[in-house]
C-alpha positions, 0 to 999 in steps of 0.5 A: 499499500503506498502513501499518498503524495500529499501525506509524504509532503507533509511528513517531509515538511514536518521533519524539516520543521523538526531538524530546524527546531533541533538545530535552534535548541542545540544552538541555545546558550544553555545547551552550549553551557551544559556540554562543556564539563569545566563550565558546567562545574563552575556554575554549580560550584557558584550555585552551591555557594549562593545556596549555602549563603542563603541558607545560613543568612536566612537561618540567622534572620529567622533565629534572631526574629525567634529570639527577639519575639520570644523576649516579648512574651515573658508575661505568659505563665509557662512559655514566658518563663521557658522563653525568658530563660532561653533569652538569658542563656543567649544573651549570657553565651553572646557575652561570653563569646564576645570576651577573649 
């Protein structure tokens, strides 16, 4: 059973379009970077540094906000005593670490 010429022409046009898209994709900057191992390693290294810095910075800010907010709830019966004890210990440790 032979394929009609119209379908063959459509298939040829589709294959040409696919080849053009693949060529465009292969010329894209992201693909060119991924194909070079040292550049990929360097980009991943920088990404790891940024993620580590962001994690540490975010945790520092979060802990500071939590400690600051714990200092203000000392009027609650159980949680207030616990919070003021934590704040006192944190201030004591910060004072000990500051002195050589």
